[in-house]
C-alpha positions as CSV (number, residue, x, y, z in Angstrom):
1,M,-20.0,-2.4,9.5
2,T,-19.0,1.3,7.5
3,V,-15.8,0.5,6.3
4,L,-13.6,3.3,4.7
5,I,-11.0,4.3,2.4
6,T,-8.3,6.5,4.7
7,A,-5.0,6.5,2.8
8,A,-4.1,5.8,-0.8
9,G,-0.4,5.3,-2.3
10,A,0.3,4.5,-5.8
11,V,3.4,4.5,-8.3
12,A,3.0,4.3,-12.1
13,E,4.6,4.2,-15.0
14,E,3.0,6.7,-17.9
15,P,3.1,5.5,-21.6
16,R,5.7,7.3,-23.4
17,P,5.2,9.3,-26.7
18,A,5.6,7.4,-30.2
19,D,8.5,9.0,-30.6
20,A,10.7,9.2,-27.7
21,T,13.9,7.0,-27.8
22,G,14.9,8.0,-23.7
23,T,16.3,5.3,-21.8
24,T,15.8,6.9,-18.3
25,A,14.0,4.4,-15.9
26,W,10.9,5.7,-14.1
27,F,10.9,3.9,-10.8
28,D,14.0,4.8,-8.4
29,P,13.8,2.1,-5.9
30,A,16.6,3.9,-3.7
31,A,14.2,6.7,-4.0
32,H,11.3,5.0,-2.3
33,L,12.8,2.0,-0.6
34,G,16.6,4.0,0.5
35,R,19.7,2.2,-0.6
36,R,19.6,-1.4,1.4
37,G,17.7,-4.4,1.5
38,W,15.8,-4.3,-2.3
39,K,18.6,-5.8,-4.5
40,Y,17.1,-9.2,-4.8
41,L,13.7,-8.0,-4.6
42,S,11.2,-8.4,-8.0
43,P,10.5,-5.0,-9.5
44,A,7.0,-5.7,-8.5
45,T,7.6,-5.9,-5.3
46,R,9.9,-2.7,-5.0
47,Y,6.8,-1.3,-6.6
48,L,4.5,-2.4,-4.3
49,L,6.3,-1.6,-1.2
50,A,6.3,1.5,-2.7
51,A,2.9,2.4,-2.8
52,G,2.0,0.8,0.6
53,N,4.8,2.5,2.4
54,Q,2.7,5.8,0.7
55,A,-0.2,4.8,1.8
56,L,0.7,3.8,5.2
57,G,2.3,7.3,5.3
58,R,5.7,4.8,6.6
59,R,9.7,4.7,5.4
60,H,10.6,1.6,4.7
61,D,13.5,1.3,7.3
62,A,10.7,1.6,9.8
63,P,9.8,-0.5,12.4
64,P,7.2,-3.3,11.7
65,L,4.1,-3.2,13.9
66,T,4.1,-5.6,16.7
67,G,1.2,-7.0,19.5
68,D,-2.1,-6.4,19.2
69,R,-1.7,-4.0,16.3
70,A,0.0,-6.5,14.1
71,E,-2.6,-9.3,15.0
72,R,-5.4,-7.1,13.5
73,F,-3.7,-6.0,10.6
74,G,-3.6,-7.5,7.4
75,V,-2.6,-7.6,3.4
76,V,-4.5,-8.7,0.3
77,T,-2.6,-7.9,-3.0
78,G,-3.9,-8.6,-6.2
79,T,-1.9,-9.0,-9.7
80,Q,-1.2,-10.7,-13.0
81,Y,2.0,-10.6,-13.7
82,A,3.6,-9.7,-11.0
83,I,6.9,-12.8,-10.7
84,A,6.2,-13.5,-14.8
85,G,9.2,-11.6,-15.4
86,V,11.3,-13.6,-13.0
87,H,10.0,-16.7,-14.1
88,R,11.4,-16.2,-17.7
89,R,14.7,-14.9,-16.6
90,M,14.5,-18.3,-14.6
91,D,14.1,-20.2,-17.4
92,D,16.8,-18.5,-19.4
93,I,19.3,-18.7,-17.0
94,L,18.0,-22.8,-16.3
95,T,18.3,-23.4,-20.0
96,T,21.6,-21.9,-20.8
97,E,23.7,-22.1,-17.3
98,G,21.1,-25.1,-15.2
99,V,21.1,-24.9,-11.8
100,Q,23.9,-23.9,-10.7
101,G,23.3,-20.1,-12.4
102,I,19.9,-19.7,-9.9
103,S,21.1,-18.0,-6.9
104,P,19.3,-18.6,-3.4
105,A,18.8,-15.0,-2.9
106,Q,16.7,-15.2,-6.4
107,V,14.6,-18.4,-5.5
108,P,12.3,-16.8,-3.4
109,A,11.1,-14.8,-5.9
110,F,9.5,-17.6,-7.9
111,S,6.2,-17.8,-5.5
112,M,3.5,-15.7,-6.6
113,N,2.9,-14.5,-2.7
114,T,6.2,-13.0,-2.5
115,P,5.4,-9.8,-3.1
116,A,1.9,-9.7,-0.4
117,S,4.4,-11.4,2.1
118,Q,7.5,-8.7,1.5
119,L,5.0,-6.2,2.6
120,A,3.2,-8.4,5.2
121,I,6.7,-8.6,6.6
122,S,7.8,-5.2,6.7
123,T,4.7,-4.0,7.7
124,G,4.7,-6.4,10.3
125,A,0.7,-7.7,9.1
126,R,0.2,-10.7,10.9
127,A,-3.7,-10.8,10.6
128,F,-3.5,-12.4,7.2
129,S,-1.3,-12.1,4.0
130,V,-3.4,-13.1,0.4
131,T,-2.6,-12.8,-3.4
132,L,-5.2,-12.9,-6.1
133,T,-4.0,-13.9,-9.0
134,N,-7.2,-13.3,-11.6
135,P,-6.5,-11.4,-15.1
136,V,-7.2,-7.6,-15.1
137,T,-10.0,-8.0,-12.4
138,A,-7.2,-9.0,-9.5
139,G,-6.8,-5.7,-8.0
140,L,-10.7,-4.9,-7.7
141,E,-10.9,-8.1,-5.3
142,A,-8.6,-7.3,-3.4
143,V,-10.8,-4.4,-2.0
144,Q,-13.6,-6.8,-1.8
145,F,-11.5,-9.2,-0.3
146,A,-10.6,-6.6,2.5
147,A,-14.0,-5.0,3.2
148,T,-15.4,-8.3,3.7
149,A,-12.4,-9.4,6.4
150,L,-13.3,-5.9,7.9
151,R,-16.7,-6.6,8.1
152,T,-16.5,-10.0,8.8
153,G,-14.1,-9.3,12.3
154,R,-10.8,-11.0,10.4
155,A,-8.6,-7.1,11.1
156,D,-9.1,-3.7,12.3
157,R,-7.1,-2.7,9.0
158,V,-6.4,-3.9,5.8
159,V,-4.0,-3.0,3.1
160,A,-5.4,-3.7,-0.6
161,A,-3.1,-3.4,-2.8
162,A,-2.2,-4.8,-6.3
163,T,1.0,-4.3,-8.4
164,D,2.4,-5.8,-11.6
165,Q,5.2,-5.4,-14.2
166,A,4.4,-5.7,-18.0
167,P,5.4,-8.8,-19.7
168,A,8.1,-8.4,-22.1
169,G,7.7,-8.6,-26.0
170,D,4.2,-8.5,-27.9
171,G,2.3,-9.4,-24.9
172,G,3.5,-6.2,-23.1
173,R,2.4,-4.1,-26.0
174,D,0.6,-0.6,-24.5
175,R,0.6,-2.3,-20.9
176,Y,2.9,-0.2,-18.3
177,D,4.2,-1.5,-14.5
178,A,2.2,-0.1,-11.6
179,A,1.3,-0.5,-8.4
180,A,-1.2,1.0,-5.9
181,A,-2.7,0.8,-2.2
182,V,-5.5,1.7,-0.8
183,V,-5.9,1.3,3.5
184,L,-9.1,0.1,4.8
185,S,-10.6,0.5,8.2
186,G,-13.6,0.5,9.9
187,P,-14.9,3.7,12.4
188,P,-13.5,6.1,14.0
189,A,-11.3,7.0,11.2
190,G,-11.2,10.6,12.0
191,A,-12.2,12.9,9.7
192,G,-9.4,12.4,6.8
193,A,-11.4,9.6,5.4
194,L,-11.4,9.5,1.5
195,A,-14.4,7.5,1.1
196,E,-16.6,4.9,2.1
197,I,-16.7,1.6,0.2
198,T,-20.7,1.1,0.0
199,G,-20.6,-2.3,-2.1
200,G,-18.8,-4.4,-4.5
201,I,-19.8,-7.6,-6.8
202,S,-17.8,-10.4,-8.9
203,R,-19.5,-11.8,-11.7
204,F,-19.0,-13.6,-15.0
205,V,-20.7,-12.9,-18.6
206,P,-20.3,-15.8,-20.5
207,P,-19.9,-15.5,-24.7
208,D,-22.9,-16.4,-26.5
209,A,-22.7,-18.3,-29.8
210,A,-22.8,-14.5,-32.0
211,D,-19.1,-13.8,-30.8
212,G,-20.8,-11.4,-28.4
213,R,-21.7,-11.6,-24.6
214,D,-24.7,-13.2,-23.4
215,R,-27.4,-10.8,-23.6
216,A,-29.7,-11.8,-20.3
217,A,-26.2,-12.0,-18.3
218,L,-25.1,-8.9,-19.4
219,A,-28.4,-7.1,-18.2
220,A,-28.0,-9.0,-15.1
221,S,-24.7,-8.3,-13.9
222,G,-25.7,-4.3,-15.2
223,E,-28.5,-4.4,-13.0
224,R,-26.3,-6.0,-10.1
225,I,-24.0,-3.4,-10.2
226,A,-26.1,-0.5,-10.9
227,A,-28.1,-1.2,-7.5
228,L,-24.6,-0.7,-5.5
229,A,-25.0,2.5,-6.0
230,R,-27.7,2.6,-3.7
231,G,-30.8,4.8,-5.7
232,A,-28.2,8.0,-6.3
233,K,-29.0,10.4,-9.5
234,E,-25.8,10.8,-10.5
235,V,-23.2,8.1,-10.5
236,R,-19.4,8.4,-11.9
237,L,-18.9,5.6,-13.7
238,V,-15.5,3.8,-15.2
239,V,-14.8,0.1,-16.8
240,S,-11.7,-0.4,-17.1
241,A,-11.1,-3.1,-19.7
242,P,-7.8,-4.4,-21.4
243,A,-7.7,-2.9,-25.5
244,A,-8.8,-6.5,-26.3
245,A,-12.0,-6.0,-24.4
246,A,-12.8,-2.7,-25.2
247,R,-16.2,-3.6,-26.8
248,F,-17.2,-5.7,-23.9
249,G,-16.3,-2.6,-21.6
250,G,-18.5,-0.6,-23.4
251,A,-21.4,-3.3,-23.3
252,V,-21.2,-3.0,-19.2
253,R,-21.2,0.6,-19.3
254,D,-24.5,0.6,-21.4
255,A,-26.1,-2.1,-19.1
256,V,-25.1,-0.1,-15.9
257,A,-26.1,3.1,-17.8
258,R,-29.7,1.6,-18.7
259,A,-30.0,0.0,-15.5
260,L,-29.4,3.3,-13.1
261,A,-31.8,5.2,-15.7
262,A,-34.3,3.1,-15.0
263,A,-33.6,3.2,-11.3
264,G,-34.0,7.1,-12.0
265,G,-30.5,8.2,-12.2
266,S,-27.5,8.5,-14.4
267,V,-23.8,8.1,-15.3
268,R,-21.9,11.3,-15.0
269,D,-20.2,12.0,-17.8
270,P,-21.0,9.1,-20.4
271,A,-18.2,9.1,-22.8
272,E,-15.9,9.4,-20.1
273,A,-17.0,6.3,-18.8
274,V,-14.5,3.5,-20.4
275,G,-10.8,4.0,-19.9
276,E,-8.4,0.8,-21.0
277,A,-6.9,-1.0,-18.5
278,R,-3.5,-0.3,-19.7
279,H,-1.3,-1.2,-15.9
280,C,-3.3,-4.2,-16.3
281,A,-4.5,-5.9,-12.8
282,V,-3.4,-2.6,-10.8
283,S,-5.9,-0.8,-13.4
284,G,-9.0,-0.8,-11.8
285,L,-7.6,0.2,-8.3
286,L,-6.3,3.7,-10.1
287,E,-8.6,4.2,-11.0
288,L,-11.0,3.6,-7.5
289,I,-8.5,6.1,-5.8
290,A,-9.1,8.4,-9.1
291,L,-12.9,8.3,-7.9
292,A,-12.5,8.3,-4.4
293,R,-10.6,11.8,-4.5
294,R,-13.1,13.3,-6.6
295,G,-15.8,13.0,-4.0
296,G,-19.5,11.5,-4.8
297,T,-21.1,8.5,-5.5
298,G,-18.9,6.4,-7.9
299,L,-18.9,2.7,-9.5
300,V,-15.4,1.5,-10.8
301,V,-15.8,-2.2,-12.9
302,S,-12.7,-4.4,-14.2
303,A,-13.6,-6.1,-16.8
304,S,-11.3,-8.8,-18.4
305,E,-11.2,-10.7,-22.1
306,S,-12.5,-13.8,-20.2
307,G,-15.6,-12.0,-19.4
308,H,-15.1,-11.8,-15.5
309,L,-16.2,-8.6,-13.9
310,T,-15.5,-6.9,-10.2
311,A,-17.2,-4.2,-9.1
312,I,-16.6,-1.4,-6.4
313,A,-19.3,1.0,-5.3
314,L,-17.9,4.0,-3.4
315,D,-19.6,7.3,-1.6
316,D,-18.4,10.5,0.6
317,P,-17.8,9.0,4.0
318,V,-21.5,9.1,5.2
319,H,-23.1,6.1,5.1
320,P,-23.3,3.7,8.2
321,E,-23.3,0.1,6.6
322,F,-21.1,-1.6,3.8
323,H,-23.6,-3.9,2.3
């Protein structure tokens, strides 16, 4: 079955210059969500609603879907830190004021499923609402889950999204808030489809005794990822990894490039093939959207510090099957 990206949306905080001293907020919820209804939603939930609405071409106050269209519409969201700030604030309140300091309106935000649930409620998605929480890779895993759901007949249209609010303190240094969403569906989707999702895999590359990564597992992963390109001669490759996993990201790029070369292909612009995952679990989805808009055969890989990989392949929307 053909799985198409029919639309995309994103909101992302951009890195500030080192000497920047401004305190203006990068995201205005009223501009995206209107004047009401978001006061008690976490920042990551607000970002997700903004990106999801943008991808779906709807206003936040538009009525949700009903009937068969709602029953065949699903939402899947990847995240790493979406509610870390909520937990931190609740912990501070409990240790200083006690449980009486917690507002009943804030309690639902305690659940990791809250952002995706709010998007599902707002849009009327009733096929499923799923949250994936693996570090770094969760955004691309959402796309893989959505494509599988479409292929197996669980839905006719799915929003695959990711949202994150970077953690406070040193843990969030050089990390930034963002949300992104793509709308996936099967044919017919009209002439405006951005790209076709042609494949996706998740892999794990364990460490070795020399403080590196197991060479055999790395080579096998490179071969499996390269195979998703289906013999393309020139492939746009992006490996997105956090700064702490930059060495691993480079090794993944090299393994994929070697496998592509062995099959008679090559990586287009190999020097640009490794990017820093500054937007946490949203990074890979942002890279996927960028590749979809550029066209051609592309491979985007999210790589975590623990050795997990998720790869999604895409091409111009002309191929008939999702593999």
